[in-house]
Residue, then its C-alpha position, 0 to 999 in steps of 0.5 A: m436422348m443425344d447431347v446436342p441440343t435443337s435450336s430452340q433449346r439454351q445451349p448447355s454449359c461445357q461442363q454439363w456438355a462434358v458429362q452428357n458425352g461422358w468425358s471426365t470433368a475432374t482433374p487428376p493430380g499431378p503436373i501435366n509436364n511429367p505425367l509419366p515416370s521414366f526408367h533409365h535402366l530400362s530399354l523403353g523404346s525401339p530394338p537396338g539401332q532406332t531412336p524413339c523420340y517425340s518431336y515434330p520436325q518440319a519434314s518435307g516431300n516432294y511427290s508428283p500428283g500421278d504419284l499421290n492419285a496411285l497411292s490414294s487409290r490403293y488405299n481408298i483415299n479421297h483425291s481431293m488431298q493431292g496437294v498434301q506434301q508430308i513425310i514422316p520418317g520410315a518404321s523399324q527396320g526401314r518397312n515402309i509402312p502405309p498409315c491410314s488417312l482419316p480424310l473430312m467429311n467435307e474436304a472442299t470447304q475446309p480452309c488451308n490452315s486446318l490441322q491435321m491428324s492421321l492414323y498410323s498403325s506401328h507394325c511389329s519390327y520382329q519375326g512372327v508378325a504379319p508384314p506391314l502393308q507395302l507401297p506402291h512400286a514407285y514409292q518403294a522405289a523412291l524410299n528406298g532410294p538414298q534421296s528419300p530415306h523416309q517412310n510416306y504419309l498422308p495426312v488429313s486436316p481436322p480442325l480444333v487440334e491446336q486449339c484444344m493444345n493452345q485457345s490463344k493461338r491460331c493457325s496460319p499456313q506454314p512458308g511455302a505451302n500451297v493454297g490447298s494443301s494440309i499442313g503439319f502441326s503448327e502454332k501460327l496465327a490464322s486468320p479471324t474469319s477462318p471457317i474453323q471459328q464457326q466450328p465448337q470451340w475448346t478452351v484449356p485452363t490456363h494453369s491445368r494440372g493434367a486433367i485428362n478429360d477438361f475439354a468442353p465446347s463453347s458452342v455446340a452444333q445443331d444435330t439432325s435426328l436418329s435414322p439410318q437416313s441421317p446418321n449418328s456417326e458423324s463427327r463434330y471435328g470434321l472426321d470421316p467415320e468410314l476410314l477410321p480404324s475398323a474392328v470389322k477390318v481387323m477381324a477380317e483381317d485375322r480370318a483371311e490369315w487364320e480360319g481354317k488353318v492350325f495354331v501351333s501353341e507351344p511355350f513362348s508362341r506368338l500372338p494367337p488367332l483372335a478369339t472371333t476366328s475359327c481355326v484349329i489349334e495344336d497343343r505343343g507345350n501350351a494351353s490353347p488360347n480358348a482356355i488361357r488368353s492372356t491380355s499380352y503375349c509378352v510379359p514386362c521384365e519389371g513391375q515399373a514398366g508393366l505400370l508404364t504401359h497403363l494397360p493390365l496384365g492378366a488372363l481370361v481363363t475358361p477352364l472347362v472349354k470344349q475342344n473345337s472340332g479338328e482338334k484333338p480330345l483332352p487327353l485324360c489320365k489316372d491320377t495314379d499314373c501321373v508324375v506328381g507336381c509341385g510339392s511345397c506349391g501344390a502346382s500340377m505337373c506341367p512342361a514349364m518344370g525344370w528337370q535337374d540332376c539327371g530327373q531326380r529332381f524337377y524346378c518349379p517355376f511357380c514357387g521356385k523350389l526343387t521336388e524330390v520324384p517318387w521312385q515309382h515315376y522316375q525316367p532319366t533325361q537326356g540332352v543339354e536341356g534336360v528333357r525327360v526320355d519319356k516327355d512324349k508318351r506322358p501328357e502332363l510332361s507334353l501338352g499344355s492341357y490335360e485332364i486327370l481322373n481322380s480314383l476317388k469318386s462321389q455321388s453322381a449329380a441329381l436334377l431336381l424340379a420345383i413348380d410352382v403351384s400358387p394360385s397366380a401360377l394355377r390361374g395363369g393356365h401355362l401348368e400344362f404346358v410347362t408339365q408337359h415339356i418336362h414329360t417330353m424332357l425326361a422322355s428324351l433323357k431315358g432313351e430310346d432302349g428304355d435305359s437311361v441315358s446317364d441313369v440320372r437322379v431326378g426329384l420333384m416337388t411343388y411349393d406355394s407358401r408350402i413345400h410338397l415334396f414327392d416320395l418317388s420310391p419304386d416299392l410305393s404303389r404310387p408316389h406319396m405327397l409329403i407337406v411341409a408347412e414350418t418353412e423357417d427351419l425346414q426339416l425333411p420328413v424322409r429322405e429316401g424316395l424324395l431322389v430316384s434314379l429315372k429309370d425306376c421313377i418315369e411312370s411315378i414323375n408322369s403320373v405326377l405331371q399329369l396332376i399338377p395342373q388339376f391341384s386346388a388353390d388352398c392358400d392366399d398367395s396375395s402377399g406373395v411367394p419368396m423365391e428363397l424357398p423353394v432354393k431352401a428345400g432344393l438345397a435341403v433334399l440334396q444336402g440330406l443325401g450328399c450329392p450336387g445337382k441343378l434345381l430347376i425352379f419354375h416361378t410364377s407368383a409375385l416375388i416379395e419386395t426386398g426395397s424400393t428400387n423402381s426408380s432408376s434414372g435420378f439413382f444412377g446418375t448420382n455420384k453415390l455409391k451404388s447398391i442396386f447390383q449388390p445382393s442382398e446378405q440373405a441371397i449371399s448366405l444361401a448362395r454360399e451354401c449352394v455353393g458349398q454343396g455344388c447345387g446350380v440354380h436355374l430359374f425360369v421366371l413365367s410371370q409377366q408382371d415386374v418383380g419390382g426390387a426383388w430381382p431373382g437372379h443374384i442366386p441363380y448367377l452366383t451358382g453358375g445358374t441362369l434366370l429366364t424369364y418368358n411372358h406367361l407362355q401365350g405366344e408361341l415364340d414363348r412357347e418355342r423359346f421356353s422348350t429350347d431353354l429348357k432341353r439346353t440347360v438340363e443336357a448342358d455339360t456341367g462340372y459340379r463342386a468346382e475349385l479353381r486354383i490359379f498358379v503363377s510365376k514366383d516373381l508375379r502374384v494374382s492381384g484380383c479375380y472378376g466373374l460370377f462367383i462370390p469372393g473369398p479370402s484369396p483372389g487366386h483360389v475360387t470356388m463355384a457350385t457349378l461351371d459349363k464350357r462358356t464360364t470365364l473368369a478374368v484373372e489380373l496380375a502383378h509383379t513382386r520382382a523382376l522377372d527372369e527374361t530367360r525363364g519366361a512367366a507361367i500361368q497356371v490353372v487347375l480345376s477340380y470339379s466332379n462330372q455328371l457321373g460322380e467322377k472327380r477330375t482335375r483339369v489342368h492348363t498351363l500357359t507359358l510367356r515370354c518376358s521382355r525389358h523392351l516396352q514396345d514388345t509388350f505393348r505389341n502382344f495386346q489384343a483389343q478383344t481380350l483387353l475388352a473381355f478383360y476391362c468388361k469382367k472387371m469393370y462390371c464387378a467394380g459397379l457393385e461398389r463404385p459409381l458408374q461415372e468414375l468408372r467411365e472415366e476411369l476407362q476413358t483415362e487408362v487408354t488415354r495414358a496407354l496411348a500417350s506411353y506408346r506414342k512417348h516410349c515406342c514410336s520408331s519415328s518421329v510423329s507430329a501431333g496431328q498424328l494418331v499413332l496406335p500398336q497394331y492389333l490395338r487398333a480396334l480397342p477405340v471403338y470397343i472401349n467406347s461400346l463398353r463405355k455406353s453400355e446399359v450397364l456403365l451408361p443406362g438408358l432412360r428406357s431399360s429398367i433395372h432389371q434389365r441391367l441386372q439381367q444383362h449385368c450377369q450375363v455379359l459377366g459370364m461370357d467368354v472372349c469371343s461372346t463379348a467381342t460380339h455383343f460389344y460389336p454385334l456382327f452385322l451382316p447385310l442380306p442378298l435380297s435374292v439367293d441362287s437355287a444353284d447356290p443358297r449359301l449367304s457369303e456377305e461380308a460384315l459391315r460396320c455398326s453404323a447407320a451410315s451402313l444402312e441402305p433403304r433397299g437392304l435387309y441387315l442382320v444384326h447377330a449378338p449373343l443376346t439379340l437377333l435382329l432383322w432391318v428391313g429397308a423401306q425400298v425393299p423390292a416386293c419379290t424380296l419380300v414375298e420370299l422371305f415374309n410371303t407378303n409383297c406389302f412393306s406397310s403390312l410387314p410385322s414388326g417386332e419379335t416374330k418368326l419367319p415363315a417356313l417357306e421354300t423359296p432359297l432365300s428364305v431356306s438361306v436365312r432360316s439356315l443362317l439364324d439356326a447356325l447363329n443360334t447354336q452359337a448363343h448362350c440363350t435361344r433369342k427371339l428374331f426381331v424385325v425393325k421396320q425402317g422408320d417404325t418406332c422400334e428402330e431404337a432397337l437398333q440403334h443400340h447396337l449401332v455402336e459407332d454412332k452416337s447412343p440413344n443414351g447419350g454416349a459419344s460416337y466412335a469419332d469423337f470418342l477417337y478424336h478425345l482420346h488422341v488430343n488427350s494422349v498428345r497433350l499428356l505429353q506437352 
């Protein structure tokens, strides 16, 4: 459970406490006095006219208590801080930017000489960025006057900052400081009897070599139990978690700015809206951020400057993304009509190409070479910039995204169904339900007029220890069963009739589906059935007919064990290289064959028993498919979920035999690619069996030489695939970014959600080879060094050591990174099985940016206790993911891509329970997986409509999980309260942010 022992337990050592919290105890090499290199030829600081520095001046100022009251009232600052007197110089361009204050949990009990740590969100100083917050009018007049050219700043006073910096020194009031006021960063002595001494003491080695996370407490206070009434978000260092940078506030501000509006995406455009904000994207030469979202929209010109940020340079790519409502459909061009792309590197035509010689040649930014234009596609240029006269008429010359329809056509995709008919499946009693829903699904594809909508070819087979193929040829009077007993070297007895057009075989399939539940068990399945068997058979059918397709496997019998990995707690706690996430060589080989054929495997596991070490999801996820598990389909909830999942899987728009090529500017290179696919020899060339509109990959870039600031940087993603009808298409997305020699510009063009998605994919892929503890330490170290670098090179004013400095659009990065570090994949819990971690590993790895952000910081919605029948809409704002947000009289809905949870407080009025659950007694309320009754009350109608709307956004069908306050199943909620201490032992957001700040300041000492 938690890292804090009870009073009856022996207090852990410093190193043990640090490991339990996920802090790094290793000391990285290198001197601490010069942790970051300096480059004199680069402009790493502020724009001209500013002098960034890192110093701690003793600033002073005189404000009246009335002024302080006005400011603290506006920004929700505790009025017990009225004696504070601290000023720092103004931000860039003389703007007055009020910082966010971080008061203590119990300020009245804090000593006057405790140290300060306040938050300063540095805003961008160039045009195109949202303006900073404005101070009250009285302060603006005072601060803009000749006698007070400084920026207002309200500090707070958490303990232990200086103790972390220097163990041998103490705090004392500065000369002239008023009693009861916080003071600036100081290295003077404090009284030995100061209440600070009651806090956990931190020690720093005398001869430290620059360890990022060496701090460990010598004493730990007793923690309280986990419950909403006693939140785990309280900081052991006295910080008020409610006033820390809020991810909810960041998303709300972005929605207020962009939701329902139009974002114009053009070359060298500004930072786009967040992925969680719904808006209309207008393509004017740059790909939509939904298709390509760069980690930074300003690339550093020098590679050394890129390394200095300690943040990744790359992009999140969703090549088959679907256009939002209100956006123009992607233009489709014939290959014979499009202007041919680069003849040297193969990049497709895009607006980033530069025209020369009156349009006779064009310059390719991806290889730096010139290509002659064929005479049939030649058009002259006009103007100084050399724009072709037909630019607006050709999508490939004017748009960042377009699609090419190739003249060649391949085989249409097939739908192949494989049903387990082993004795355990026949005894389960669910085959009749499965076959009925397959029949319903096929009937929906057929259409009302009797004609198949897509004329899809369908095949059917059953299996136990053998393979039973069905010849569905319309020439036959009835379907024929062909039994293949030799499964090692599987040979098809026939090919014709195995895949038949749905309109020609619907009657034959229905007759077979009716007979399957009546099969008799004539073999022994006590040893289990290998999941590879139906995959091999389905692959052989598709290969025999030379077509791609979806293979749907409905499996029930036990899977053959491939290894003994049931014990997980000690396994995940070691520092050895881990192979738990790695598929076997046999699975990799079979998945490669599926990729080459364009076969996507979707596995429906209908068994209840634990499948042990033979986790069956490797092949499905590596082929672009899914793994869906059910509990023998005995309950109504499982049956509804199965029906929805089956329909969604069959009807999903899918690309087959996908080939993804990534082109970048000639001065950049693709250094890595992360996602659900089998890695090839080149990270810039990825092949996949299938992909859908949500499939997202992370691409990492690196400099090969200095970029040209005038040309910028370009990224192009070219996806070649075939659709359901066999049409070969090529989808092109091109993103053009500006470059800068100012490190400040690069920092201010990062977005926290994009970095979270990138780190998630990279770390989850690295979990195949590296220890999990090492990955958690690397995440913490990288973010710490990034904050230290921004503090050193990009601060537009002098800041004290007690002041936390974050770029404007990275305010939510610490809470996201902390949530990633303590996720079930990187910090496994004691009660989650290996199979649950493997499942979540693959599910999250394929998510897009929006789903990833919602997974690691769920949407926490308070539901009203009653709804007006005249206006049944629910319009409550989201809350922070903390137990402190819960009220006993409240209803709260937690929405994440994999979870839908409803928490019910113990003091919810009985009338609310009646309107929503049809019961007036809290104790009789069902807990766990449930379904809301279909009542006609306004509250029930509104909540069920909200659930339906949220379910349409999810990757898979989710069951509603009801959690009652005080119930044993509240642990399911605690995993989603990411700002609190995790039940798995992860630190709270407040503690993690404190460590980031202290370690980043320490790096610069």
